[in-house]
VOGU-3710 file (C-alpha; in Angstrom, 3 decimals, decimal comma):
1> xxxxxxxxxx> 94,544/171,903/52,892  94,270/174,263/49,861  94,404/177,318/52,124  94,605/180,952/51,051  98,399/181,583/50,931  98,412/184,843/52,887  96,544/183,545/55,935  99,131/183,392/58,728  99,813/180,115/60,522  101,894/179,459/63,616
11> xxxxxxxxxx> 103,932/176,852/61,735  104,882/179,243/58,918  105,914/181,922/61,422  107,891/179,647/63,736  109,688/177,703/61,014  110,738/181,006/59,453  112,159/182,052/62,834  114,547/179,077/62,769  116,111/180,382/59,572  115,965/184,092/60,480
21> xxxxxxxxxx> 117,853/183,595/63,741  119,991/180,615/62,683  123,226/181,758/64,346  121,670/182,962/67,595  121,430/180,818/70,740  117,923/179,376/70,904  117,933/177,468/74,187  120,202/176,838/77,145  119,613/173,924/79,503  122,135/173,439/82,278
31> xxxxxxxxxx> 125,603/173,870/80,809  124,599/173,174/77,197  123,250/175,555/74,552  121,849/175,044/71,055  121,481/177,582/68,242  118,363/178,026/66,138  120,204/176,253/63,304  120,940/173,247/65,535  117,302/173,036/66,641  116,302/173,236/62,958
41> xxxxxxxxxx> 118,670/170,407/62,031  117,664/168,152/64,961  113,957/168,685/64,326  114,545/167,803/60,654  115,888/164,421/61,729  113,032/163,712/64,122  110,495/164,854/61,517  112,090/162,481/59,017  111,659/159,589/61,435  108,064/160,531/62,233
51> xxxxxxxxxx> 107,239/160,878/58,537  108,532/157,339/58,072  105,985/156,179/60,650  103,168/157,798/58,688  102,903/161,028/60,675  101,468/163,930/58,697  98,557/166,387/58,713  95,847/165,161/61,067  98,119/162,717/62,923  98,235/163,302/66,676
61> xxxxxxxxxx> 101,650/163,070/68,352  101,631/163,121/72,152  104,549/164,856/73,869  104,969/163,655/77,457  108,349/165,123/78,353  110,020/167,128/81,067  111,353/170,581/80,302  114,336/169,987/78,036  115,830/170,037/74,559  113,752/167,043/73,457
71> xxxxxxxxxx> 110,550/168,984/74,086  111,660/171,845/71,838  112,884/169,525/69,072  109,635/167,535/69,170  107,537/170,692/68,910  109,336/171,873/65,767  109,328/168,382/64,204  105,553/168,204/64,589  105,199/171,677/63,046  107,240/170,575/60,024
81> xxxxxxxxxx> 104,786/167,752/59,353  101,662/169,881/59,929  100,691/167,269/62,508  98,787/167,676/65,785  100,726/168,172/69,005  99,188/166,777/72,193  101,175/168,262/75,124  100,886/166,186/78,304  102,140/167,241/81,725  104,848/165,028/83,210
91> xxxxxxxxxx> 102,927/164,888/86,520  99,905/163,145/84,993  98,964/159,868/86,655  98,506/156,686/84,638  94,665/156,828/84,371  94,667/160,455/83,173  97,574/159,856/80,796  95,880/156,787/79,323  92,614/158,669/78,888  94,254/161,621/77,103
101> xxxxxxxxxx> 96,144/159,316/74,732  92,997/157,379/73,877  90,770/160,445/73,602  93,187/162,394/71,389  93,739/159,423/69,083  97,511/159,860/69,382  99,470/157,464/67,163  102,917/158,349/68,516  104,009/159,090/72,082  107,311/160,808/72,864
111> xxxxxxxxxx> 108,161/160,305/76,526  110,969/159,927/79,050  111,802/156,373/80,051  111,223/156,933/83,764  107,862/158,713/83,495  104,594/156,855/84,210  103,510/154,501/81,444  100,018/154,526/79,981  97,988/151,358/79,588  98,916/150,861/75,951
121> xxxxxxxxxx> 96,148/148,330/75,370  93,599/151,107/75,887  95,245/153,502/73,429  95,750/153,602/69,677  99,522/154,092/69,905  101,580/152,527/67,145  104,975/153,965/68,159  106,622/155,160/71,367  109,845/157,165/71,327  111,697/156,875/74,627
131> xxxxxxxxxx> 114,060/159,669/75,659  116,592/159,274/78,452  117,102/156,133/80,483  114,307/153,585/80,793  113,873/151,413/83,873  112,670/148,591/81,620  113,953/147,228/78,307  112,234/148,495/75,189  109,399/146,387/73,836  107,862/146,053/70,402
141> xxxxxxxxxx> 107,126/149,386/68,683  109,336/151,321/71,094  112,435/153,131/69,872  115,204/155,054/71,601  115,383/158,806/71,043  118,948/158,409/69,768  117,784/155,928/67,112  114,930/158,204/66,062  117,445/161,037/65,783  119,836/159,079/63,565
151> xxxxxxxxxx> 120,336/160,452/60,055  117,003/160,205/58,288  116,161/160,269/54,584  115,188/163,711/53,259  111,592/164,748/53,759  109,526/167,689/52,597  108,199/170,164/55,115  104,416/170,156/54,879  102,683/173,535/54,879  99,870/173,537/57,436
161> xxxxxxxxxx> 96,586/175,171/56,528  95,143/177,826/58,810  92,171/175,581/59,599  94,259/172,464/60,275  94,405/171,275/63,873  97,652/172,311/65,572  97,112/171,392/69,216  94,811/169,337/71,391  95,565/170,623/74,895  93,972/168,986/77,908
171> xxxxxxxxxx> 92,557/171,180/80,639  93,948/170,816/84,122  90,451/170,515/85,578  89,904/169,166/89,067  86,553/167,505/88,414  85,656/164,810/85,916  87,670/163,943/82,831  90,079/166,448/81,263  88,629/168,205/78,228  90,562/168,259/74,962
181> xxxxxxxxxx> 90,826/171,855/73,735  91,385/172,033/69,967  93,299/174,918/68,393  94,151/175,451/64,721  97,384/176,663/63,128  95,666/179,875/62,044  94,298/180,718/65,468  97,653/179,997/67,097  99,269/182,569/64,781  97,020/185,240/66,303
191> xxxxxxxxxx> 97,949/183,935/69,745  101,649/184,375/68,958  101,075/187,987/67,895  99,139/188,647/71,103  101,864/187,207/73,339  104,591/189,291/71,722  102,545/192,490/71,780  101,060/192,193/75,268  103,818/190,528/77,301  106,693/192,848/76,411
201> xxxxxxxxxx> 108,639/190,094/74,637  111,306/192,120/72,878  113,726/191,189/70,127  116,604/189,076/71,407  115,147/188,717/74,922  116,879/186,414/77,446  113,918/184,462/78,829  114,035/182,163/81,864  111,292/179,501/82,001  110,974/177,185/84,999
211> xxxxxxxxxx> 107,320/176,090/84,829  106,123/173,104/82,718  106,326/173,694/78,958  103,020/171,880/78,251  101,310/174,746/80,093  101,715/178,545/79,793  105,498/178,457/79,487  105,236/176,674/76,157  103,267/179,564/74,647  105,757/182,074/76,043
221> xxxxxxxxxx> 108,659/180,043/74,667  107,444/179,969/71,069  106,551/183,675/71,189  110,129/184,259/72,279  111,427/182,165/69,382  109,521/184,387/66,976  111,519/187,315/68,377  114,862/185,505/68,266  114,958/185,150/72,045  117,523/183,114/73,940
231> xxxxxxxxxx> 115,315/180,842/76,074  116,846/179,424/79,251  114,883/176,348/80,315  115,076/174,829/83,788  113,522/171,477/84,781  112,199/172,987/88,013  112,163/176,220/89,979  114,925/176,874/92,494  115,527/180,388/93,918  119,311/179,941/94,216
241> xxxxxxxxxx> 119,510/178,782/90,612  117,162/181,570/89,482  119,371/184,343/90,811  122,547/182,608/89,599  121,156/182,479/86,049  120,053/186,116/86,256  123,576/187,055/87,272  125,447/184,835/84,783  123,247/185,132/81,675  121,634/188,537/82,150
251> xxxxxxxxxx> 118,057/187,221/82,250  115,641/189,929/81,105  112,232/188,169/81,155  110,616/185,445/83,245  107,236/184,021/84,177  106,099/182,478/87,458  103,148/181,655/89,679  102,722/183,588/92,957  104,165/180,862/95,206  107,411/181,032/93,205
261> xxxxxxxxxx> 107,522/184,810/93,581  107,129/184,496/97,351  110,187/182,218/97,471  112,183/184,778/95,488  111,134/187,564/97,845  112,365/185,543/100,839  115,774/185,021/99,193  118,680/187,285/100,251  119,386/188,182/96,597  115,967/189,827/96,167
271> xxxxxxxxxx> 116,559/193,545/95,730  120,261/193,076/94,969  122,192/193,686/91,767  121,881/190,005/90,795  118,744/190,749/88,783  119,606/194,197/87,420  118,841/193,123/83,809  115,433/191,654/84,701  112,891/193,913/82,967  109,748/191,753/83,003
281> xxxxxxxxxx> 108,252/189,351/85,548  104,997/187,902/84,234  102,832/186,234/86,876  99,424/184,588/86,986  97,540/181,272/87,343  96,494/181,960/90,956  95,508/184,875/93,227  98,436/186,864/94,596  98,882/188,210/98,114  98,672/191,995/97,777
291> xxxxxxxxxx> 101,206/192,683/100,542  103,721/190,373/98,896  103,136/191,983/95,497  103,840/195,387/97,045  107,018/193,909/98,546  107,953/192,654/95,078  107,491/196,124/93,611  109,835/197,542/96,246  112,523/194,914/95,682  112,325/194,375/91,912
301> xxxxxxxxxx> 110,880/197,671/90,716  108,395/198,351/87,933  108,777/194,968/86,211  105,544/193,137/87,052  102,914/192,186/84,480  99,927/190,039/85,459  98,107/187,744/83,032  94,743/186,025/83,173  93,841/183,355/80,665  92,619/179,833/80,096
311> xxxxxxxxxx> 93,599/176,832/77,996  90,597/177,717/75,851  91,993/181,191/75,095  95,662/180,408/75,576  96,605/181,791/78,030  95,964/185,447/77,482  92,635/187,192/78,106  93,684/190,202/80,190  96,882/191,845/81,368  97,619/194,225/84,212
321> xxxxxxxxxx> 100,437/196,284/82,732  103,603/197,475/84,441  102,175/201,005/84,546  98,945/199,699/86,095  100,985/198,255/88,974  101,802/201,815/90,081  98,103/202,396/90,886  97,279/200,880/94,325  93,589/200,624/93,401  94,417/198,162/90,606
331> xxxxxxxxxx> 96,655/195,705/92,460  93,717/193,350/93,055  92,668/193,457/89,381  93,884/191,082/86,667  93,781/193,957/84,198  92,121/194,878/80,926  91,246/192,746/77,912  94,158/192,459/75,492  93,639/193,931/71,984  92,590/190,662/70,298
341> xxxxxxxxxx> 90,084/189,716/72,999  86,548/190,994/73,598  85,312/190,565/77,149  81,962/190,992/78,861  80,442/190,336/82,283  76,684/190,027/82,784  76,374/190,962/86,476  73,820/189,768/89,013  72,483/191,884/91,877  75,874/191,687/93,630
351> xxxxxxxxxx> 77,627/193,217/90,635  79,483/190,005/89,781  78,838/187,741/86,835  80,420/185,125/84,623  83,242/186,277/82,376  82,594/185,645/78,668  85,228/186,133/75,981  85,498/186,215/72,195  88,766/186,156/70,255  90,334/185,066/66,950
361> xxxxxxxxxx> 92,451/182,649/69,002  89,593/181,102/70,967  89,404/177,324/70,851  87,714/175,742/67,840  85,914/173,157/69,964  86,207/170,731/72,829  87,527/167,754/70,902  84,998/164,927/70,454  82,551/166,636/72,816  79,902/168,611/70,880
371> xxxxxxxxxx> 77,546/168,821/73,863  80,093/170,576/76,086  81,188/172,743/73,135  77,630/173,947/72,519  77,101/174,622/76,226  80,336/176,596/76,600  80,381/178,560/73,321  77,272/180,484/72,287  77,264/182,966/69,398  81,062/182,914/69,461
381> xxxxxxxxxx> 81,288/183,799/73,172  83,039/181,393/75,558  81,627/181,030/79,054  84,804/180,871/81,145  83,326/179,630/84,414  85,043/182,543/86,195  83,044/185,082/88,192  84,204/188,695/88,210  83,309/192,355/88,451  84,156/194,772/85,648
391> xxxxxxxxxx> 85,040/198,323/86,740  86,104/200,957/84,205  87,374/198,263/81,882  89,397/196,469/84,577  88,483/192,914/85,543  88,383/191,901/89,214  88,032/188,140/89,593  85,981/186,959/92,552  85,830/183,175/92,129  85,397/180,163/89,936
401> xxxxxxxxxx> 81,655/179,568/89,536  82,064/176,024/90,840  83,962/177,284/93,925  81,357/179,844/95,012  79,853/178,897/98,375  76,150/179,315/99,170  75,810/179,595/102,943  72,453/180,412/104,476  71,221/181,488/101,039  74,038/184,025/100,636
411> xxxxxxxxxx> 76,764/183,889/97,985  80,278/183,720/99,420  83,218/184,132/97,060  86,033/181,942/98,343  88,759/184,139/96,879  87,537/187,162/98,863  87,786/185,236/102,129  91,169/183,806/101,124  92,450/187,301/100,405  91,542/188,457/103,912
421> xxxxxxxxxx> 93,122/185,387/105,518  96,360/185,994/103,608  96,545/189,468/105,153  97,123/187,844/108,562  100,804/188,125/109,505  101,091/184,415/110,299  99,263/182,998/107,257  101,360/181,999/104,250  98,617/180,386/102,140  94,865/179,877/102,401
431> xxxxxxxxxx> 92,075/177,933/100,741  88,369/178,318/101,486  85,716/175,749/100,564  82,083/174,998/101,312  81,357/171,894/103,401  77,811/170,430/103,506  75,969/171,600/106,640  72,436/170,686/107,811  71,542/174,270/108,783  73,590/176,502/106,480
441> xxxxxxxxxx> 73,553/174,372/103,346  77,288/174,924/103,117  79,615/175,969/105,926  82,453/178,320/105,000  85,584/176,383/105,952  89,204/177,547/105,737  92,492/175,665/105,639  95,729/177,614/105,988  99,459/177,128/106,033  100,595/179,224/108,972
451> xxxxxxxxxx> 103,457/179,874/111,378  103,991/177,259/114,090  102,686/179,503/116,865  99,498/180,475/115,015  96,121/179,951/116,672  93,234/178,910/114,363  90,631/180,770/116,406  92,724/183,950/116,452  92,970/183,740/112,646  89,192/183,265/112,463
461> xxxxxxxxxx> 88,646/186,324/114,663  91,003/188,302/112,397  88,760/187,419/109,446  85,610/188,166/111,470  86,790/191,736/112,058  87,132/192,282/108,309  84,281/190,350/106,681  80,493/190,354/106,716  79,219/187,821/109,226  77,989/185,313/106,634
471> xxxxxxxxxx> 81,429/185,237/104,960  83,403/184,433/108,116  84,771/180,859/108,186  82,917/178,645/110,632  86,261/176,971/111,286  89,931/177,413/110,403  92,303/174,457/110,116  96,095/174,634/109,960  97,790/172,139/107,639  101,442/171,551/106,753
481> xxxxxxxxxx> 101,093/171,395/102,984  98,435/172,548/100,532  97,276/169,980/97,943  98,111/171,233/94,458  97,073/170,331/90,928  99,714/169,294/88,400  99,877/172,949/87,313  100,705/174,259/90,775  97,245/175,602/91,631  95,495/174,812/94,911
491> xxxxxxxxxx> 93,345/171,730/94,355  90,015/172,824/95,839  88,419/169,443/95,163  91,002/167,668/97,307  90,777/170,344/100,010  86,998/169,909/100,078  87,260/166,109/100,249  89,862/166,361/103,016  87,628/168,625/105,091  84,481/166,574/104,503
501> xxxxxxxx> 86,334/163,494/105,737  87,749/165,358/108,745  84,513/167,138/109,709  81,885/164,807/108,292  80,763/163,381/111,585  80,461/166,839/113,116  78,461/168,282/110,226  75,655/165,744/110,267
//
């Protein structure tokens, strides 16, 4: 520890916010609300219990919870002990959950009783706190949330050092094992400042969060707390509920992925007075259909703000501002680097290259993986794995490096082809992958969700009229549902596997 006192830390900032805004509503979930003072008091009790189990600086506490009050209380309790939070998505399967618990070295797991259970024998867990109802009786070293929240003996809040580990966040990668991304308390302070400054999070905002808190929403939530925001948390996204909350609570700020926005646009309340207070809609995490974004601008007005980021630079590298959305030439860009991020692209002959970033809130390392760390971070610059073009300071993403298709020796960016397919009136979603082919190396292959009367060949001809010949899908396949990752992104690995299995015999 022994840190320089004036170096900011996320724990110092956030714990101060509990006292500064004590009387204000902090969170609302369903029909129940809690003030900042109540969150402070509840997190004191949980911290007291955790301290009694030996949790302190350097101890990893895994949080495997749905969106809810318990998640918020656990986050503040961990901050008060200067411990390490390991946020785990509720949709993780047992093998991935077990791996993350073992890899992080978590000693305590806080989970809901009906969520998947890790193979405890393969982890180092010494205590499991079970929230909600459990389908099985508690076993040794398990304790109910209510018991952990009983009155605890006084404890002293531990001041985290700026270089102490705050978070080990696991990437939502679709290949291989998840990577543990380590962030310190000092770097997360800079990240808080960046979120407030760049995402228009104003004092006393009414924020509506419906995406999983272990992902981007969690960073938005704590930035809101720093501003004294009233954060409305929903367990899942529902358009009817969204507009009802906007109407009843005067929601001013929200964040969503494009598929959620599309569902809002199709709702009869879109463009009505139900959302008159809504001043900011942040979106990101996946490419957006330009026509639908333009529809959103007509119905919601000048409220849209796009973000691009990664777990490694959480989750804020660029923004496309509200003003930028008034320029039609920029609607396919993810914006400019935010003030605390340096960005560069080293282009190839096509003008595209890998995005590299440097920032005071960049990850410290990939936890327990020095080889991958040294490969990804060179001279302080992180190789993001994203391919893009940089024009007049604006970043235009073209693909993930691993998703680029090489067909007949030519580079095909899957996102470009997907963008054209989404322009078709009958196509609601599209994914393009490369399938092994004896002549082409990889065959450009498209899967789409489309209207019932859509014709795959007609969709292919639509793309052919708008793309260079080598970029045109060799085949288009209509499916009922797109496979998604646990973070709501299209799972290209599963799409590719699905198509290889379906077309394998024909491609040989």
